[in-house]
N, C-alpha and C positions, 0 to 999 in steps of 0.2 A: 503493500500499500504505500502510495506516494505521500508523504507528509507536507508537501509544497516547499516552496522557495525558502520558507522561514527556518526550515530545519538544515539549511546548509552551513556549514563551518565556515566557508568563504563565499559571499555572496556580492555580486557585482551588478549595479544598475546602470544602464547606458541609456541616456534620454537626450533630447533635443534642447530643452530650455530649463532654467530655474523654475521651479514649481511643478514639473511634470512628475518629479519623483513622489509628490504628495499624493495626486490622483491615483498613479499607478500603484503604488507599493509602500506608502509611508508605514502603515500598520504591520505590513510583513517585515519591513526594515526593524521597526522598533522590537517586534518579537525576536528577530535574529539576534539583534545586539543584547537583548536582555538575556538570551541564552548563551551568550559568549562568543558569537560568530564574529568574525572580521568582515565589515561591510564597507564597500566602496562606491560613491556616486560619481558618474561622469556626465557632464553636461557639455554637449558640443558647442553651445554659443553661451552667450551671457544675456541674451533675450532683449537686446537694446531696441527691437522694433516693437516690444510689446505695449501694452496700456500702461497709462499712468493714472491709476484710479485714486491715488492719495498725492494731490499736488505738493503737499508738504514733505513727501518722502524723497522726491526726486525731480529733476528736470529731464528734458530729452538728452541733454548733454551728458548727465551723470547716471542715467537709467541703467547702463549696462554694469558700472561699477557697483551701484547699489543693489542690483539684482544679485550680483555674484556675492555680496555680502549677506544678503538674504538667504541664498541657498546654503552658505556654511553655517548660518544660524539655525536654519530649519534642520539641517543635518545633525547639528549638536542636540537639538531636542530629541531626534531619533536615536542618539547614541552613536551616530556615524561619525567616525573620525577622520576618514580619508575622502577628500573631495578633489576632483580635478576637472577644471573647465578649459576646453580646448581652444575657445576664442574664435571659432568661425563666425562670420557675420550672420546675424540673425535672418532668416528667410531665404538663405542661399544654400542650403545643404545639398539639394540635388545638383548643384552645379559643382560640387567638390567632392564627388563619390570616390575618386582614386586616392587622393591625400587623406580624407577622412577615414576611408576604409583601412588605409595603412596604419593611421593612428589608433584607430579602435583596435585593430589586430594586435598591435604592439602592446597596448594596455592590457587586453585579454591574456596574452601570452605571459606578460610580467606578473600580473595579480594571481593568474592561474586559478579561477574560482570553480567552486563546486556547482554553482547555479548562477545563472545570468538572467536578469530581467530586463526587457525592452517592451516596446510597442508591438502590437500585432501588425499583420501586413497592411491593414487598413489605416495606420496610424491613430487609432482610436476613433477618429472621426474624419478622417481624410486630409489631415493637416499635411502639406508637402514635406516639412522637415521631420514630422514623426514617421512618415512613411519610409523617408531615406534612412532615418536611424535604424529603423527596424530592419530593413534589408541588409545594410552594412554589418549590424551587430550580429544578425543570423549568419552572414557569411563567415565573420570572424570566429564565431563559435564552432562553426563547422570545420574550419581549418585547424582549431585547436583539438577536436575530437579526432579528425583524421590523424594527426601527428601522436596524439597521446590520449587515447580513449579509457578514462577510469571511471566512466559512469556519470560524467558531467550532465548537468541539464539546463535546458533553455526554456524559460517561461516567457510568453508574451501576454502582456497585459491587455484584457478585453473588457469592453463595457457593454454587457448585454441589457436590454431594457428591464427596468425594474417594475415591480407592483406597487411600489410606495407612491403615495399621492400627497404631495405637499398641501394641496388644498385640503383634504382631510385632516391630515395631522395638525395643521395650522388652526383649522376650524374648531377642533376640539379644544386645543390649547387656549384659543381666544375666548371660546365660550365658557371656559372654566376659570379664566383668570382675568378677562377683561383687558388683555394685553393690547397694546397699541405701539406702533413705532413712534417713539418718543421725539426724535428729532430727525434732522435731515441726513445725518450720518447713518441712523439706523434704516432710514427709507432707501438710501443708496445701497447700504449692505444687503439688505433683504432682496431688493431687485436684483442685483448682481448675483446673489447666491441662486435665485431662482433661474436666471438666464444661464448661468454656467451648468446648473444641474440638467436643465434641459439639453444643452450641447453634449454633455457627458453621459446622458441617459440614466442618471442617478435617481430620477423620478419619472413617473408616465405622464405627468400633466403636460397639457397645451398651455404655453406660457407665451404672453405678448403683454405690451404696453399698449393702451387703447384710449383714444380721445372721445369725450362725448361733448357736444355742444349744449350750452345752456338751456335748460327745459326738458333735456332728454329723459325719457324714463329708462333707467339703466336695467332695473329689474323690477318685475311686477308679480303679484300673486299668480300662481299657477305655472311660472316658468320652471323649466328644469332646475333642480337645485344641485348643480354640479360645479359651480364656479365660486371662487373667493375673490374679493376685490380688496386691493389696497389703495388708498387714495394718495397719489403722488403730489398732485396739485390741484387746487381749486377746492370748492365746498359742495355738499349735497345734503338733502333732507331725506330722513326716512320717515315714512308716512304709513299710517294704518287707517283701514276703513271699518268704521263701527257698524254694527247690523242694520242700522238705518241709512247707510250709504255715506254718511259724514266722514270726510277724510281728516285725521287727526295728525299733527306733527308729533312724532315721537322724540325726535333729537336731531339737532343739526351736525353735520360731520365735516371734518377738514383734513388736510394733509396729515397722515400719520394713522388715520383711522381705518379699520377693515370693516367691510360689510359683506353680507351673504354668508357668514359662518352658521348662523342659526339654521338657516335652509339646509346646509350641508349636514348639521347634526341631526336634524329632526327628519329630513327627507322631503320636505316641501316649502315652498316659499309663501310666506303670509304678509309680507310687508312690500312697500313700494318704495324705491330709492329714485330720487329726481335730482339731475344736476341743477344746482341753484345758479352756478355760473360755469363758465368753461372748466370741463373736469378731465383729468388725466389719471388713469387707474392702472396698477399692474394687476393683471387678470390671470388667475391660474384655474384651470379647469381640468377636472379628472377625465373628461371625455372630450374628443376633439370638437372643437367650434366650428359649427357648419354655418357657412353664408346663408342668408335668406331663410333661415330656419323660422317656423311659425312660432307664435308666442300665444301664452295663456293656456288654460286647463285642457282645452280641446284640440291643442295643436300637434299631439303626438310626441313620443318620446325619442330621444336620441338612439340611434341605431346601435346595437350591441356590437362591439368590436371583437374580433376573432381572439381566442384564447391563446397565449403564448405556449410553445411546445416546451420540452424539457431542454435544459442547457447541456447538450451533449458534448462530451470531450473537454468540459471547462472544469477547472479546480476552482471551487469556492472556498476562500480562506477567511474564517471567521478572526477578525481582529478587533473585536468589540472591547476586549480588555486592554487594548492600546488605544482607544479612541481619543482620550485626553492628550496624549503624545502627538497623534496625528493632527488633531485640531490645533495644538501649540505650534507644530510645524508649519501648518497652513497660515497661521496668523503671523509667522515671521516673514511671509511673502507680503508685505504691506502695501507695495506699489501695485500689485495685482489684486489682493483680496482684503480690503480693510474691513474685514468682518470679525465682530465679537462674538463668539459661539453662544453666549448667553442671551443673544437677540432670538435665538430660535429654540424650540423644545428639544429637550434631550432625546425624546423617542424619535423624532424626525432625522437628527443628526446619526443616530445609531442605525436607522433603517437605511439611510443613504450612504453612509461612510464606514459601516461597521463590518462590511464584507468587502474583500478584493478578490477579483476573478482573473484567473490566468489559464492559458492554453499551454500545455507542454508540448515541446517537440523532443522526445527523447533521443538521445544520440546524435541530435542534429539532423534528423532526417524528417522532412516535413510531411513524409508519408507514413511514419511510425504511428503506431496505436496511440491515442491520446491517454493521459494519465486518468486512472481511476480516482474519483473525487468525491468529496462529501457533498451531500445535498446542501442547496442553498439554504441557510437558516432564515427562517421566516419570523419578523418581529412579532412579538406576543400583543394581541389587542386586549386592552383592559376590558374587564367585565362589563357588560352593558352597552358597549360600543358596537354599532352595526358594522357588519362586514361591507366592504365596497361593493356596489352593484355591478359596476362596469369597469372596464380598464382598456387600455389599448397598448400597443407594443412599444411605441416609442413617441416621446413629446416633439412637437415641432414648434420652433421659435419663430412666430411670425414677424416679429419686429426685434431686432437685434439690439440688446442692450450692451453685452460685452461678449468678445470671443476669447476662449482660453487659448494661450499660447505660451 
């Protein structure tokens, strides 16, 4: 039985940018270092073409140097002492296959790992730098095995669609605590986290930023109770209609307020929310948002999406015990993720980040049998909470908020 990359005595992670290591394998690396393994992280670039999501952390001129420091700090949170940046220009790795391949091969031979982690052939979600790193690392690993095969293992990080719904998890959290995004930093952080989660398929929600003109009825009684809204800008009114047909204002809402959570919890919309002025919202829907869909109680439900099949050939590594270290490493990448974990419920973070997935290529052969692996752990749903009625295989970000690189 393969116990996954975390069981290696010498573990090497080869990635394209600082922060790739967190989403691919941070929990696995923390698990390995805790067990006494020697772990090394290699980043081909310094990520100087990435986003600057905290203007106080870097400028375009300093971003590469700052992200290098962020990577070393994140590695320290995981117990990783060896970090090497190769300094190739960000966004150009497909143009440097020959020299980059030679550099990776040299590192692999010198470090002589028992296990190597890199991206899958698709680069996780198609990023050209990630795709190039995957191919070149796989070639270097195969060369190592050809020369000296002692059972080394290659693991390609994969990001299968998840069952987790951010809308559902947040709705129960908000309904139970009255939570709101208290300031602009929290608004930006939650929006970023949702967008990145859609890109990485960490949750199944349809994620978008949507604008509603003044006077628009955003939700009304009888609408499908599938979406959660976070007001990013503008104001709105939550209204109820009494048995006599009179409309009563329940409360005004402004930036930082959520709405739609009660419908998600109880399974039906009973209130009306109207944009008082121009309104911009982050919308998280657990089912695909269909253009021109009818509204109201007689409009018909959303079509049930097909159920996902089993994750064949994928190793699911439970890293929930190392979630705090993974989150600490993520927080070190301040220029990319100005996120405070306490802004989100622990159950959601555990569902989205508590398992890491890999496809093993034994002996370096792409056609070899995939590893035997544990079943994907499912988060326990607290008693009294309804199970999700529908889900779909992958979220689609309709309006880009941020792109992971």
